[in-house]
C-alpha positions as CSV (number, residue, x, y, z in Angstrom):
1,M,-59.0,4.2,-92.4
2,R,-55.3,5.0,-93.1
3,T,-53.8,8.0,-91.3
4,T,-50.8,10.2,-92.0
5,R,-47.8,10.6,-89.7
6,T,-49.6,13.5,-88.1
7,G,-52.6,11.3,-87.2
8,R,-55.0,12.9,-89.7
9,P,-57.1,10.7,-92.0
10,A,-55.2,10.1,-95.2
11,A,-58.1,11.4,-97.3
12,V,-57.8,15.0,-95.9
13,R,-55.3,16.2,-98.6
14,P,-57.1,14.8,-101.7
15,A,-60.5,16.0,-100.3
16,L,-59.1,19.5,-99.8
17,V,-57.7,19.5,-103.3
18,V,-61.1,18.5,-104.7
19,A,-62.9,21.0,-102.6
20,L,-60.6,23.9,-103.7
21,A,-60.7,22.9,-107.3
22,A,-64.5,22.7,-107.3
23,L,-64.9,26.1,-105.7
24,A,-62.3,27.5,-108.1
25,L,-64.4,26.2,-111.0
26,V,-67.5,28.0,-109.5
27,A,-65.5,31.2,-109.3
28,L,-64.2,30.8,-112.8
29,L,-67.6,30.1,-114.4
30,G,-69.3,32.8,-112.4
31,T,-66.7,35.4,-113.5
32,A,-67.1,34.3,-117.1
33,V,-70.9,34.5,-117.0
34,S,-71.0,37.9,-115.2
35,T,-68.4,39.4,-117.5
36,G,-70.0,38.0,-120.7
37,V,-67.2,35.7,-122.0
38,T,-68.6,35.1,-125.5
39,P,-67.5,31.5,-126.2
40,L,-69.1,30.3,-123.0
41,L,-72.3,32.2,-123.6
42,D,-72.5,31.0,-127.2
43,A,-71.9,27.4,-126.1
44,D,-74.6,27.7,-123.4
45,R,-77.2,29.1,-125.8
46,S,-76.4,26.4,-128.4
47,L,-76.7,23.5,-126.0
48,S,-79.8,24.9,-124.3
49,D,-81.5,25.3,-127.7
50,A,-80.5,21.8,-128.7
51,L,-81.6,20.1,-125.4
52,Y,-84.7,22.1,-124.5
53,A,-87.7,19.7,-124.3
54,G,-89.8,22.4,-126.1
55,D,-92.7,24.7,-125.2
56,D,-95.2,22.2,-126.7
57,R,-94.0,19.2,-124.6
58,S,-96.7,16.8,-123.5
59,G,-98.1,16.6,-120.0
60,V,-96.5,13.2,-119.5
61,A,-93.0,14.5,-120.5
62,E,-93.5,17.5,-118.1
63,T,-94.5,15.1,-115.2
64,V,-91.5,12.8,-115.8
65,L,-89.1,15.7,-115.9
66,Q,-90.5,17.2,-112.7
67,V,-90.2,13.9,-110.9
68,L,-86.6,13.4,-112.1
69,T,-85.6,16.9,-111.1
70,A,-87.2,16.7,-107.6
71,P,-84.1,15.3,-105.8
72,G,-82.6,18.8,-106.2
73,L,-85.3,20.5,-104.1
74,T,-84.6,21.7,-100.6
75,V,-87.7,19.8,-99.3
76,F,-86.3,16.5,-100.8
77,R,-83.0,17.1,-99.1
78,A,-84.8,17.7,-95.8
79,A,-86.9,14.6,-96.2
80,V,-83.8,12.5,-96.6
81,L,-81.6,14.1,-93.9
82,I,-84.0,15.0,-91.1
83,P,-84.4,11.3,-90.1
84,V,-80.6,11.0,-90.3
85,L,-80.1,13.9,-88.0
86,V,-82.7,12.5,-85.5
87,W,-80.8,9.2,-85.6
88,L,-77.5,11.0,-85.0
89,A,-79.0,13.0,-82.2
90,L,-80.2,9.8,-80.5
91,R,-76.7,8.4,-80.7
92,R,-75.3,11.7,-79.3
93,A,-73.1,12.0,-82.4
94,W,-73.2,15.8,-82.1
95,W,-70.2,16.6,-84.3
96,T,-71.5,14.4,-87.1
97,A,-74.9,16.0,-86.9
98,A,-73.3,19.4,-87.0
99,W,-71.5,18.9,-90.2
100,V,-74.4,17.2,-91.9
101,L,-76.7,20.1,-90.8
102,A,-74.3,22.8,-91.8
103,A,-73.6,21.3,-95.2
104,A,-77.2,20.7,-96.0
105,A,-78.8,23.8,-94.6
106,L,-76.3,26.4,-95.9
107,V,-75.9,25.3,-99.5
108,A,-79.2,26.9,-100.6
109,P,-78.5,30.4,-99.1
110,I,-74.9,30.3,-100.5
111,T,-76.4,29.4,-103.9
112,A,-78.9,32.3,-103.7
113,L,-76.1,34.7,-102.8
114,L,-74.0,33.7,-105.8
115,K,-77.1,34.1,-108.0
116,E,-77.4,37.7,-106.9
117,L,-73.6,38.3,-107.3
118,T,-73.6,36.9,-110.8
119,G,-76.9,38.4,-111.9
120,R,-77.5,36.0,-114.8
121,V,-81.1,35.9,-116.3
122,R,-82.5,32.4,-116.9
123,P,-83.0,31.0,-120.5
124,Q,-85.9,32.8,-122.0
125,F,-88.0,29.9,-123.1
126,A,-91.7,30.5,-122.7
127,E,-92.3,27.3,-120.8
128,G,-88.9,27.4,-119.1
129,G,-86.9,30.2,-117.5
130,V,-89.4,32.9,-118.3
131,R,-91.7,31.4,-115.7
132,Y,-89.1,32.1,-112.9
133,E,-88.3,35.3,-111.2
134,T,-85.1,34.0,-109.6
135,L,-81.7,34.2,-111.3
136,S,-79.8,31.4,-113.1
137,F,-76.2,30.9,-112.0
138,P,-75.6,28.6,-110.3
139,S,-78.4,26.0,-110.4
140,G,-79.9,25.5,-107.0
141,H,-81.2,22.0,-107.9
142,S,-77.7,21.0,-109.0
143,S,-75.9,22.4,-106.0
144,G,-78.5,20.8,-103.7
145,V,-78.4,17.3,-105.1
146,A,-74.6,17.4,-105.3
147,A,-74.4,18.4,-101.6
148,L,-77.0,15.7,-100.7
149,V,-75.1,12.9,-102.5
150,T,-71.7,14.0,-101.1
151,I,-73.2,14.1,-97.6
152,V,-74.7,10.7,-97.8
153,L,-71.5,9.2,-99.3
154,V,-69.2,10.7,-96.8
155,L,-71.5,9.8,-93.9
156,A,-72.0,6.2,-95.0
157,W,-68.5,5.5,-96.3
158,P,-67.1,3.9,-93.1
159,R,-70.0,1.4,-93.0
160,L,-69.8,0.3,-96.6
161,T,-67.9,-2.6,-98.1
162,G,-65.8,-2.2,-101.3
163,G,-68.6,-3.4,-103.6
164,A,-71.3,-1.3,-101.8
165,R,-69.0,1.8,-102.1
166,R,-68.7,1.4,-105.9
167,V,-72.5,0.9,-106.3
168,S,-73.2,3.9,-104.0
169,V,-70.8,6.2,-106.0
170,A,-72.3,5.1,-109.3
171,G,-75.8,5.6,-108.1
172,G,-75.0,9.0,-106.6
173,V,-73.2,10.3,-109.7
174,T,-76.1,9.1,-111.8
175,L,-78.6,11.0,-109.7
176,V,-76.5,14.2,-109.8
177,L,-76.2,13.9,-113.6
178,V,-80.0,13.2,-114.1
179,V,-81.1,16.2,-112.0
180,G,-78.6,18.5,-113.8
181,L,-79.8,17.3,-117.2
182,T,-83.4,17.9,-116.3
183,R,-82.7,21.6,-115.5
184,V,-81.5,22.1,-119.1
185,L,-84.3,19.9,-120.6
186,L,-86.8,22.0,-118.7
187,G,-85.2,25.2,-120.1
188,V,-84.7,26.8,-116.7
189,H,-80.9,26.7,-116.6
190,Y,-77.9,26.9,-119.0
191,P,-75.4,24.0,-118.9
192,S,-72.8,26.2,-117.1
193,D,-75.3,26.9,-114.4
194,V,-75.6,23.2,-113.8
195,V,-71.9,22.6,-113.8
196,G,-71.4,25.5,-111.4
197,G,-74.1,24.1,-109.1
198,W,-72.5,20.7,-109.1
199,A,-69.1,22.2,-108.3
200,L,-70.6,24.4,-105.5
201,G,-72.4,21.5,-103.8
202,L,-69.4,19.3,-103.9
203,G,-66.9,21.9,-102.9
204,W,-69.0,23.4,-100.1
205,T,-69.8,20.1,-98.6
206,L,-66.2,18.9,-98.6
207,L,-65.1,22.1,-96.9
208,V,-67.6,21.6,-94.1
209,V,-66.6,18.0,-93.7
210,L,-62.9,18.9,-93.5
211,A,-63.6,21.8,-91.1
212,L,-65.5,19.6,-88.6
213,G,-63.6,16.3,-89.0
214,G,-66.2,14.4,-90.9
215,L,-63.9,12.2,-93.0
216,P,-63.6,8.6,-92.1
217,G,-61.3,8.4,-89.0
218,G,-62.1,12.0,-88.0
219,R,-63.9,13.1,-84.8
220,A,-67.2,13.7,-86.6
221,A,-67.2,10.5,-88.7
222,L,-69.3,7.5,-87.9
223,P,-67.3,4.4,-86.7
224,S,-66.3,1.9,-89.3
225,R,-68.2,-1.3,-90.0
226,E,-65.4,-3.3,-88.5
227,R,-65.3,-1.2,-85.3
228,V,-69.0,-1.6,-84.8
229,E,-68.8,-5.3,-85.1
230,V,-66.0,-5.5,-82.6
231,V,-68.0,-3.4,-80.1
232,R,-71.0,-5.7,-80.5
């Protein structure tokens, strides 16, 4: 991992730019939604109407959509990351465990807080948003899966080869896109809710990573693959 003249990982600056840009997008969309910016609301309604799977969708379609949307659930995130946290604890990688835990555990309450601040009602489809009492912006499934994918990629990055990195990024982006799309197909979120959720999950996770030194080469990063092989 390259470092700057100050000894910091070279990825710090671009990661900070991405984090701030993502959080700025959350703020911009949230403000537009809460103040009722007409072009955004009209586009959201049009896309939601066009993509909604319908009140009369089959049981098979419902099951498939629920399976595909599941990676955005808190319980799914916990199932993936609790074994990772145990492994990190056994290795006494406390700083690494700290940023993983903070990023994963706090994204849901932050999302809930933003929902209350924005106050957006979910799409009013009979078999969609009407069934939920919670608010709509940003999408919790979208922020959750974006945080999960970002955590896994940052954590594993030093151990991956170039080819594995490309495959991992492609797989992670695909998962994030699929979960987000299911939220609109199920009629429980507007497209801007999903985009806001993605941006929140990415921005929040990168801020935590930066704060605790989790980027490759930082104090809370796992050692690189080459370093592990040398130690062995």
